[in-house]
Backbone bond lengths (Angstrom), bond angles and torsions (degrees), N, CA, C in turn:
res aa  C-N    CA-C-N  psi(-1)  N-CA   C-N-CA  omega(-1)  CA-C   N-CA-C  phi
1 X - - - 1.510 - - 1.598 109.84 -
2 X 1.252 118.82 131.39 1.363 124.53 -179.20 1.528 112.42 -71.92
3 X 1.431 118.61 131.71 1.417 119.75 -178.56 1.517 103.27 -86.24
4 X 1.194 122.12 111.31 1.522 125.52 179.25 1.524 114.46 -61.12
5 X 1.275 115.49 -34.44 1.381 121.99 -176.56 1.506 108.21 -72.61
6 X 1.275 118.49 -37.86 1.545 121.33 177.33 1.435 113.24 -114.81
7 X 1.311 122.86 71.49 1.449 115.90 -170.66 1.554 118.98 -69.85
8 X 1.460 112.15 -13.38 1.430 117.46 -177.89 1.648 103.11 -114.16
9 X 1.304 123.47 10.97 1.419 129.44 -176.79 1.604 107.44 85.30
10 X 1.315 110.12 178.01 1.474 116.06 178.06 1.574 111.67 -88.06
11 X 1.270 114.00 157.29 1.581 111.93 -175.58 1.532 105.19 -73.87
12 X 1.476 101.38 140.59 1.526 114.67 176.68 1.471 108.21 -128.72
13 X 1.332 121.83 126.81 1.444 128.79 176.01 1.442 104.31 -117.45
14 X 1.364 122.47 107.34 1.399 128.46 -175.45 1.490 112.07 -96.24
15 X 1.303 118.08 -29.36 1.606 120.31 -173.26 1.497 109.65 -162.45
16 X 1.282 109.93 173.55 1.511 116.17 178.34 1.500 107.54 -68.30
17 X 1.338 115.91 147.67 1.548 119.04 176.42 1.516 111.07 -94.47
18 X 1.306 108.41 141.25 1.458 115.85 178.17 1.631 109.27 -64.23
19 X 1.188 121.49 175.46 1.447 128.18 176.20 1.471 106.99 -65.97
20 X 1.357 126.66 -39.78 1.340 130.09 -173.80 1.563 105.42 -79.16
21 X 1.368 118.61 -33.12 1.484 114.80 174.84 1.516 108.49 -71.63
22 X 1.251 124.51 -39.96 1.458 121.41 172.43 1.525 114.15 -53.25
23 X 1.343 111.19 -48.70 1.505 114.97 176.00 1.586 114.68 -52.53
24 X 1.316 112.51 -41.84 1.525 118.39 174.17 1.598 112.26 -64.65
25 X 1.419 115.21 -40.27 1.417 111.42 174.87 1.359 120.15 -66.51
26 X 1.423 115.03 -30.76 1.591 118.00 176.84 1.490 102.94 -70.74
27 X 1.272 127.82 -38.04 1.482 125.39 178.32 1.506 111.27 -58.09
28 X 1.426 114.51 -42.89 1.515 119.21 174.69 1.493 113.04 -65.52
29 X 1.379 117.21 -35.70 1.449 112.75 174.47 1.475 114.62 -65.25
30 X 1.256 113.37 -33.71 1.522 121.29 178.41 1.574 111.26 -65.96
31 X 1.370 117.32 -31.48 1.479 119.42 -179.24 1.488 114.38 -85.16
32 X 1.263 119.78 -13.43 1.490 124.57 -173.08 1.480 107.53 -52.12
33 X 1.418 122.15 -56.75 1.541 118.33 -170.85 1.477 111.88 -61.90
34 X 1.364 118.17 -34.79 1.568 118.79 179.29 1.460 108.34 -64.32
35 X 1.366 114.80 -41.46 1.601 123.26 -170.29 1.615 103.44 -65.31
36 X 1.413 111.90 -43.38 1.486 115.30 174.91 1.385 113.26 -59.01
37 X 1.300 119.60 -52.34 1.463 122.65 -175.53 1.473 109.63 -59.21
38 X 1.285 119.76 -39.54 1.458 120.62 178.70 1.572 112.43 -68.79
39 X 1.314 110.16 -37.56 1.502 114.50 174.54 1.463 121.00 -55.97
40 X 1.386 109.12 -30.12 1.502 116.09 -173.38 1.490 109.39 -111.53
41 X 1.297 121.02 5.86 1.486 123.16 -177.32 1.489 109.45 -65.05
42 X 1.291 116.30 129.49 1.434 124.17 172.76 1.470 116.00 83.72
43 X 1.204 118.26 -1.05 1.591 125.71 176.50 1.549 107.67 -67.99
44 X 1.434 112.52 136.33 1.374 121.44 -179.10 1.594 105.57 -87.07
45 X 1.350 110.73 164.14 1.458 118.09 -179.89 1.562 110.60 -51.78
46 X 1.361 118.65 -45.42 1.382 124.49 178.77 1.537 112.03 -61.13
47 X 1.419 116.65 -40.04 1.430 117.43 171.66 1.579 116.10 -69.55
48 X 1.191 116.14 -30.26 1.423 119.71 176.61 1.556 111.90 -68.45
49 X 1.346 120.20 -25.90 1.386 129.84 176.19 1.452 111.68 -92.13
50 X 1.261 120.90 20.50 1.436 120.10 -173.60 1.669 105.12 -104.64
51 X 1.130 121.58 129.31 1.552 118.90 175.29 1.424 109.87 -70.48
52 X 1.422 113.19 138.38 1.474 118.58 179.68 1.587 114.09 -71.41
53 X 1.325 115.65 -11.82 1.361 121.98 168.38 1.447 113.95 -156.92
54 X 1.368 126.36 152.62 1.381 127.09 172.48 1.586 111.77 -36.43
55 X 1.267 115.60 126.89 1.455 123.36 -178.75 1.523 116.97 56.20
56 X 1.240 110.69 20.95 1.550 119.16 174.65 1.520 107.85 -102.75
57 X 1.379 108.24 172.99 1.585 113.30 -177.46 1.476 106.31 -73.88
58 X 1.435 112.26 162.17 1.380 117.99 176.78 1.575 112.77 -81.31
59 X 1.319 114.90 163.77 1.520 112.58 178.95 1.635 108.19 -56.37
60 X 1.206 117.69 -38.53 1.566 120.97 178.55 1.466 108.68 -56.07
61 X 1.397 117.54 -49.20 1.562 117.96 -179.98 1.507 108.34 -64.58
62 X 1.292 123.93 -42.70 1.422 125.89 174.82 1.646 112.68 -53.55
63 X 1.239 111.34 -53.00 1.551 116.03 173.28 1.441 113.91 -49.78
64 X 1.382 121.67 -51.57 1.437 119.84 -175.67 1.528 110.94 -82.97
65 X 1.371 118.35 -13.34 1.535 114.45 171.45 1.486 112.93 -68.46
66 X 1.372 117.96 -36.98 1.423 118.92 -168.99 1.541 113.67 -60.64
67 X 1.322 120.11 -43.28 1.385 118.63 177.43 1.522 114.65 -75.72
68 X 1.418 115.22 -23.16 1.541 118.44 170.17 1.461 108.61 -61.46
69 X 1.369 120.98 -48.62 1.306 126.11 -167.56 1.467 107.88 -79.57
70 X 1.264 123.94 -38.83 1.570 127.86 -171.55 1.644 105.76 -78.60
71 X 1.230 117.53 -29.53 1.380 125.47 172.95 1.599 109.81 -64.58
72 X 1.275 115.57 -51.75 1.627 122.05 168.77 1.440 109.13 -50.63
73 X 1.306 122.33 -48.02 1.463 129.19 -172.69 1.569 111.25 -68.63
74 X 1.394 114.10 -39.67 1.420 120.90 179.22 1.567 104.25 -63.08
75 X 1.314 115.62 -56.74 1.532 117.44 176.24 1.503 113.72 -52.22
76 X 1.320 117.84 -37.38 1.551 115.75 177.47 1.479 109.44 -69.02
77 X 1.264 123.46 -32.22 1.433 121.54 174.17 1.524 110.66 -60.43
78 X 1.360 114.62 -49.29 1.586 120.81 -177.91 1.559 103.31 -60.73
79 X 1.120 126.90 -51.38 1.458 132.54 176.62 1.572 113.54 -42.91
80 X 1.436 106.99 -55.88 1.441 114.20 179.83 1.519 114.49 -66.02
81 X 1.314 117.07 -29.75 1.559 119.57 -179.49 1.441 110.12 -83.81
82 X 1.374 119.58 -11.00 1.523 116.90 -176.56 1.566 111.30 -121.90
83 X 1.395 119.48 -0.24 1.397 125.71 178.68 1.487 111.42 -134.83
84 X 1.205 120.63 162.29 1.406 129.48 -178.53 1.571 106.82 -90.58
85 X 1.305 115.99 99.81 1.477 122.82 176.00 1.637 114.91 45.48
86 X 1.359 113.33 55.20 1.397 120.45 -172.83 1.581 103.61 -62.21
87 X 1.398 107.23 157.62 1.486 114.11 165.35 1.462 106.36 -94.53
88 X 1.338 114.95 134.07 1.467 122.02 -179.75 1.490 110.39 -95.27
89 X 1.315 113.69 165.60 1.514 121.29 -177.73 1.524 109.15 -98.73
90 X 1.235 118.20 108.92 1.418 120.70 -179.21 1.581 107.74 -69.55
91 X 1.258 117.62 168.90 1.456 120.84 -179.34 1.488 106.65 -149.37
92 X 1.358 114.28 157.78 1.568 122.73 -177.44 1.415 107.04 -93.70
93 X 1.346 118.56 90.54 1.426 122.73 -175.86 1.553 112.61 -61.06
94 X 1.451 111.46 -40.37 1.482 112.65 171.45 1.537 121.84 -59.66
95 X 1.413 114.15 -27.00 1.362 118.07 172.89 1.589 115.30 -77.70
96 X 1.312 110.85 -35.57 1.507 121.05 175.13 1.540 110.89 -58.02
97 X 1.348 111.94 -41.69 1.542 118.87 -177.66 1.442 116.56 -65.15
98 X 1.299 118.31 -15.79 1.519 125.65 178.83 1.577 110.88 -108.77
99 X 1.331 123.63 2.65 1.340 122.52 175.12 1.539 111.82 -69.32
100 X 1.319 120.57 152.21 1.466 125.25 -171.85 1.555 112.54 -50.24
101 X 1.314 112.70 -41.97 1.509 119.01 -175.96 1.517 108.91 -52.31
102 X 1.282 116.68 -39.69 1.485 124.93 -173.31 1.640 105.63 -58.50
103 X 1.236 114.13 -38.87 1.552 117.74 -179.91 1.405 117.81 -89.17
104 X 1.314 117.07 -17.67 1.481 115.70 -168.46 1.639 105.04 -119.97
105 X 1.182 126.08 -2.49 1.541 124.98 178.20 1.536 101.03 -94.47
106 X 1.385 109.49 128.68 1.488 119.35 168.06 1.616 109.30 -51.57
107 X 1.408 117.69 135.21 1.490 116.21 179.36 1.518 113.60 -60.60
108 X 1.418 115.44 -20.89 1.452 114.79 -179.88 1.582 111.56 -63.84
109 X 1.402 116.66 -26.78 1.376 112.03 179.31 1.476 113.44 -72.50
110 X 1.348 118.30 -33.39 1.436 120.46 175.77 1.531 114.43 -74.89
111 X 1.284 118.92 -31.98 1.482 123.36 175.21 1.608 111.94 -67.63
112 X 1.330 116.56 -33.42 1.452 123.90 167.32 1.492 116.61 -72.05
113 X 1.348 113.01 -34.65 1.483 115.73 176.47 1.515 111.79 -69.07
114 X 1.423 115.99 -36.63 1.390 121.09 176.28 1.519 109.86 -62.97
115 X 1.286 120.40 -51.08 1.360 127.11 174.48 1.597 114.37 -42.50
116 X 1.359 107.43 -53.84 1.476 116.49 179.99 1.548 113.48 -61.59
117 X 1.397 113.06 -48.28 1.446 112.48 -179.47 1.418 114.02 -64.18
118 X 1.362 118.56 -41.93 1.501 121.83 175.86 1.487 112.11 -54.19
119 X 1.399 113.57 -44.64 1.458 117.78 -174.84 1.527 108.74 -55.21
120 X 1.301 115.80 -53.56 1.439 127.64 179.03 1.603 111.35 -56.26
121 X 1.383 108.97 -49.10 1.461 115.34 179.90 1.598 112.99 -58.27
122 X 1.324 115.58 -48.04 1.315 125.01 177.20 1.539 114.58 -59.77
123 X 1.282 114.68 -37.17 1.643 118.71 176.61 1.517 102.29 -67.27
124 X 1.128 125.33 -43.47 1.503 134.61 -177.76 1.612 102.71 -57.07
125 X 1.371 116.14 -66.87 1.404 123.83 -178.09 1.443 112.67 -49.46
126 X 1.318 122.75 -52.19 1.450 126.43 -169.26 1.649 106.35 -66.20
127 X 1.343 113.94 -23.93 1.545 118.78 -177.44 1.589 114.14 -98.89
128 X 1.281 111.02 1.73 1.522 115.09 172.65 1.524 112.42 -71.72
129 X 1.335 112.98 150.76 1.460 119.80 179.66 1.659 98.87 -91.26
130 X 1.377 117.33 157.16 1.474 120.35 173.86 1.518 113.89 -51.15
131 X 1.300 116.95 -45.46 1.469 124.51 176.64 1.564 110.06 -58.85
132 X 1.347 123.32 -29.15 1.425 118.56 -179.19 1.492 110.66 -72.02
133 X 1.302 125.67 -20.20 1.468 127.24 -179.05 1.647 109.72 -71.39
134 X 1.432 110.23 -14.50 1.449 114.17 177.35 1.549 113.71 -90.04
135 X 1.288 116.81 -5.36 1.408 124.73 178.31 1.516 109.60 -66.40
136 X 1.361 117.45 153.17 1.484 116.43 -164.39 1.598 107.19 -137.08
137 X 1.294 113.06 163.79 1.521 123.65 163.81 1.548 106.18 -137.15
138 X 1.376 107.78 161.07 1.276 119.45 179.92 1.588 117.38 -108.64
139 X 1.389 118.73 121.33 1.387 121.17 -168.93 1.608 103.98 -95.91
140 X 1.188 124.55 107.75 1.418 127.40 -176.14 1.617 113.72 -63.00
141 X 1.339 109.97 -31.29 1.516 111.06 -178.71 1.528 116.19 -71.59
142 X 1.394 113.00 -37.11 1.421 119.06 173.11 1.494 114.76 -90.57
143 X 1.333 118.67 -11.69 1.386 126.76 -178.36 1.660 106.20 57.04
144 X 1.436 113.14 47.20 1.422 115.79 178.47 1.570 105.63 -136.71
145 X 1.366 104.79 153.86 1.514 115.88 178.36 1.559 102.11 -96.63
146 X 1.311 121.51 133.96 1.492 126.86 174.13 1.458 108.47 -118.49
147 X 1.370 111.61 132.16 1.543 111.22 167.20 1.505 115.11 -90.64
148 X 1.216 117.89 158.75 1.499 121.92 -172.93 1.501 110.81 -59.12
149 X 1.342 118.10 -31.99 1.459 118.25 -172.34 1.586 102.93 -67.30
150 X 1.323 117.97 -45.68 1.480 122.16 179.07 1.567 109.44 -56.74
151 X 1.205 115.05 -53.26 1.493 121.93 179.68 1.515 114.57 -56.40
152 X 1.354 113.11 -35.42 1.456 114.57 174.66 1.592 111.72 -62.84
153 X 1.355 114.84 -51.48 1.452 119.57 174.54 1.532 116.84 -51.39
154 X 1.373 108.36 -43.16 1.443 117.75 -173.62 1.576 109.68 -69.22
155 X 1.244 115.61 -32.11 1.596 117.51 -178.31 1.489 112.67 -90.38
156 X 1.348 114.08 -16.75 1.501 110.67 164.27 1.539 108.20 -69.83
157 X 1.313 115.11 -49.31 1.590 118.88 173.26 1.447 106.63 -47.98
158 X 1.440 125.65 -54.51 1.335 125.08 -172.60 1.598 116.83 -57.27
159 X 1.217 114.60 -43.22 1.484 117.90 174.39 1.479 108.85 -60.05
160 X 1.358 117.32 -55.93 1.507 122.53 -173.53 1.567 105.62 -59.25
161 X 1.224 115.35 -39.28 1.508 118.44 -176.82 1.449 113.19 -62.88
162 X 1.322 122.31 -47.40 1.498 125.97 177.55 1.563 109.08 -67.01
163 X 1.267 116.21 -40.19 1.440 115.29 176.20 1.511 115.06 -65.91
164 X 1.321 117.31 -36.39 1.471 119.28 168.00 1.468 114.05 -59.39
165 X 1.380 120.75 -39.80 1.407 118.90 171.81 1.390 113.83 -48.80
166 X 1.373 116.46 -53.82 1.512 118.99 178.73 1.401 114.20 -59.45
167 X 1.351 122.03 -48.20 1.405 126.28 -172.69 1.463 111.13 -67.59
168 X 1.325 114.27 -38.41 1.502 116.69 172.46 1.482 118.82 -59.65
169 X 1.434 111.07 -42.26 1.441 118.15 179.75 1.588 105.64 -66.45
170 X 1.295 121.54 -44.18 1.575 125.24 174.72 1.542 108.68 -51.38
171 X 1.432 114.33 -45.56 1.452 111.30 -176.89 1.600 113.38 -70.96
172 X 1.310 109.73 -39.14 1.563 109.78 177.14 1.468 113.78 -65.50
173 X 1.317 118.16 -33.16 1.560 122.28 -179.49 1.462 111.15 -87.72
174 X 1.315 119.64 -7.37 1.567 123.60 -171.51 1.421 111.47 50.20
175 X 1.362 116.31 55.87 1.405 123.91 171.81 1.567 113.00 -91.90
């Protein structure tokens, strides 16, 4: 049985990435905005307001969540690159997903926002030195230290994961 919450499975980080693997991950980060735009192309307002699974977020909420989440991650990269193992600020993504802007902002705004964030993020990533990927931040909610290499892989997965939630819904509904 397909797990609708995790259509591509859960994130798994098994080992350090080679320089070539990091380059591939950076290319995948660059592709996420276009893949999201393609995944939601032509959807009606009713379709945008359809949950991708029972008791799950709507497609609209997923679209607005991605720039919220990836903006936070971009900032976390900059903090880790400029401070010594900074403690980052967690946020309640479930609460953000039900704020009024999620329901009243046209999706084009969040699609453009994601494109802009990813453009800046990719510029940063492409110009990082190998040792920069070893830099870390502390996440107080999970009580863990994360290095930027791990976070890079996790956010490639994160973007692909949410896009797959939308594309699998479209496939199931024959949209």
